[in-house]
N, C-alpha and C positions, 0 to 999 in steps of 0.2 A: 502492501499499499503506500503510495506517495505522501510522503510529509514535506511539510515548509511550503514555502509559495514559490511560483514560479517566477524567473528573469523576464520580464518583457520589454526591459530596455532599450534589446538591440531593434523595438517596433517604434520607437519614439521617431517624430518627424524627423527631429535633427540629425539621424542618424540614416531614415529612411532616404531621404532628399539630401542628402549630404554630397556637397560639392567640392569642397575645402581643398581634396584631393585632384582636383581636373582642371588639366592647362586643355584651355580652348582656344577656336581661330572661329570667329563670327565676320562673315561677309556681309555688308550691307547694316554694319554696324551703328553707323553714326545718326540713325533717325528711325522711324516707325517701328514696327516691328522687330528690328533688328536690334533697338536701341531696348525696348522692353526685355528682350532676352538679355540681353548685356548685362541691363541692371541686375536683373532676376540673379544671374550667376556671381557679380559682384557683393551683390548682398549676401549670400548665402559662400564666400569664401573662396569661388573661383579666381585663378590665373588666366586674365584673357587679352590675346591679339583682335583688336578690331579693323577689320577692312574696309575704306570706303573711301571713293575716288575724289572724296573734299577733305582736302585737309584742316581746312576750318570747321566743316564738321566732324571731327577727331576730335581736336582741338578744346570743343565745346564740349563733348562727353566728355573729356579726361579732367576740365575744370570743374564741371558742376556735378558728375557723376562718379568720379573716381572716390568714393566715400569708403571703401569697407566694408567687412574684412577681407574681402577679395582684392583684384587689382588689375587694372588696366597698363599694360606694360607703354610707360610714359618713353622710352626710348627708343620705343619701336612702333611709333603713332604708325601705319602701313597706309599709303593712300596706293589703291592698285587698279586696277582694270581686270574685273574678272575673266572678261570679254576675250583678252588677249592670251595666248596661249605661252607666251615668252616672259609676260606681265606673273604669268603663276608660277611657271618655272622658277622664276625669281624670289619672289614670295616665299615657296616652299624651302629653297635654298637658305633665305636668311633666316628664317624661323629655325630650320635645321642645327643653324650655327648655335643658336640662343638657345635651344631646349635638345642636348645631347640625346637627353634620355626619354624622345618621345614626347606627342601631346595626347592627351584621351579626347578631345572634341573638336568636330570642325561641325560647324552648321553654314550649310549653304542656303544664305536667306537674301543676297542680293537678287533685288529683279527690277525690270523696266515695264513700262506702257507704252507704246508709241501711237496710242488708237486714238488721241485728242481728236481726228478729224470723224470719227464715226462715233465716239461715246455719247452715251444719252443725254448727261448732265450736261453736255459742251455742244454739243450740235444737232442737239435736239435728236427726236425719236422717229424713224420711218413710219408709215402703216402697214402695219404685217400683215395688211390683207391685200395691199395691193403690188404688186411684182416690181411694176418700174419704180414704185419709190423705195423699196426696199433696194434695187439693183444700185437705183441714182446715190442712195445712202453709203451702201458698201463700198461702192465703187470710188471714195474718195480715198481708201486705204491704199496705201505704197508699198509695193514689192520689199523696199529697202525698210522700211518699217518694220514688217513680217522679220526679212534678216535681223536687225538688230534685237529685235525681243528675243529670237529664237537665240540668237547669237551669247546673249545674257543671259538669260535665263533657265538654258539648257545647255546650251554647250559650255557655259562657264564653269558651270557645276559639275559637269565631266570632269574638266580637267581641271579642276579644284580638288577633285575626290581621288583622282588620280595620282594628281602631284603630292598630294599629303598620304596616300595612303603608307607607303613604307614609313611614316613618322608615327601614324594612330597605330599602325602594328606595334612600332617598338616601345609606344606607349602602353601598350594591352600588358595588364598582369602585373604593374608598376605598385599597386593597389592591390592585395591579394579579394581575389572575387571579383574585382571589378574588370571589364571591358570595353576596349575605347570604339567608339560610335560617330556616325555619319548622321547629323536629322537635314535633312533638306525640305525647305519650307517652298511647297507645291502651288497653294492654295487650292479653297475649295471650286474656284472658276474650272479649274479639271475634269470635274465631271458634272457641272451642271449643263443641263441642255439646251436651255435657254439660249437667247443673245446675248447674256451675261453683262448687258445695258451698253454692248455697243462695243467691249473690250475682247473683240475677237482673234487677232492676233496673240494678245498678251493670254486667253485663254486658251487660246492652241499651243503655243509655248509652254505652260503649265503642263497641259495633257502631258506631253511628250515628256518634259524633266520627271513626270509621276512613274513613266512609264522605265523611263531612263534606269530612275530608283530604284525598282525592283529588280531591273538587268543589273545593277552595282551589287544589290542586296546580295543577290544569288554569287556574280562572279567574287565577291569579297568573304563571302561565308567560310572558306576554309581560313582563312589568316585570320581569325578572331576579331575582325574589326565590323560591327553592326551596320546594317542603314536602316531606319525608320524616317517617315513624313509626316511632316504637319499638312494639313490641309484647312488653312484658315480662313473662315470667314469675313467679315467686314471689320476693320481696326481703323484707328484713327492713324492715319500714315499721310505722306506727301502725295501718295498715289491717290489715296480717296478724298483727302480733303484738298490738294492742291498746290499746298505749301505746309513749312513749319515755322514755330518761330522764333525768337535767339534761346529758346532750351534746346532747340531741335525737337519739340513736339509739338503735333498736329490735333487740331480740332474740328470735329466734325458737327455740323450745328443745322436743323432744321432738315435732316436727310431722314427720309423714309427707310425704315427698316423692313429689308425682306426676308426676315427669320422669325422666329417664334418668340424669342426674349427681346425685343421688340427696342433693342437697343447696338449699339457697336461693343464691340471687346474693349475690356478694360486692362489696363499694363497687369493686375492679378491674375487676368484668366490666361495671358499669357505667361505669366510667371510660371504659374501653376503647372502648366502642359510642357514648359521646358524643363524646370526640375524633378518632371515626371522622367522624362526620358533620359536626362542626364545625369540624374544622379544614380544610386546604388541602386536605388527601386527598378531602373530602368533597363537592366544588366538581363532578364530576360525577356527583351523585347527584341523581336528581330521581321524584318519588311513588314511593319506593321504602321499604318494610317490613321493619324488624331485629328479629328474634325471640330478643333476650337473656334463654333461658327453660332453660337448662340440658336441652334437647329435649323438653319437657313438650309440644308440637306431634306430639312421634313417638307419644309413648306413652299420648294421650287422644285422641278422636275429636275433627274439626277440619272445619271448612267446606272447607278447602284441598281 
């Protein structure tokens, strides 16, 4: 017969969601969802390299949000264009020099939209019962905009994953029982069947990235590096709001929400999601898609 009380301390949230042992690389960390993830990781002890095209955005993040107990690496504030293969390779070499024992997390979050000519909140909405109206509206989309969207949203994530795989594999097992991982931000637009409010090339590129992530998950399985995916709905970002303030934060005002929650995502919603996958609790997750979208996948037609 058992005697005494069981020790449940290993199930405390501070241990289940612990990321204090994690060294991470986050692309698009200067604003929006990337900044939300960065803040959550910093607040829970991770060491983070944030990547963004804009040096000013990265400086703001360090000045305002590098408040511990984690740390953004100030001497390696990295501005990089993840759509360029050479830039990605150099980025991996730079971080490898600073991290000889590897890293534990890569977040491929950087993304762009080039659908301003067709997105409904800026260009108006076509009459979806009128073939000519549909054709006229979406012919405003340009081939080079499709190429740019796929180059950053899909191809960039591919080369980042491939370039950082050796560093992730090296960091695997540094903390007993913890495995390195890649988290790819794919957007629920990848699975919505409607017009995604005119973001056609964006949605198509994210759908491609979602499938690519599944391929990478299988390809990397024997290396010990896990791949999981996020498919967020509407959060306040430069993409949805159109801009950010001096604090690199965006606000959504008077926007009808196409979800069950009736609101955009909060920083805490994204924090809970990233800590689940990045913390010790996430080590049993492989090739999974998480949907922090306020129930938009319930209220809109999807491919699911």
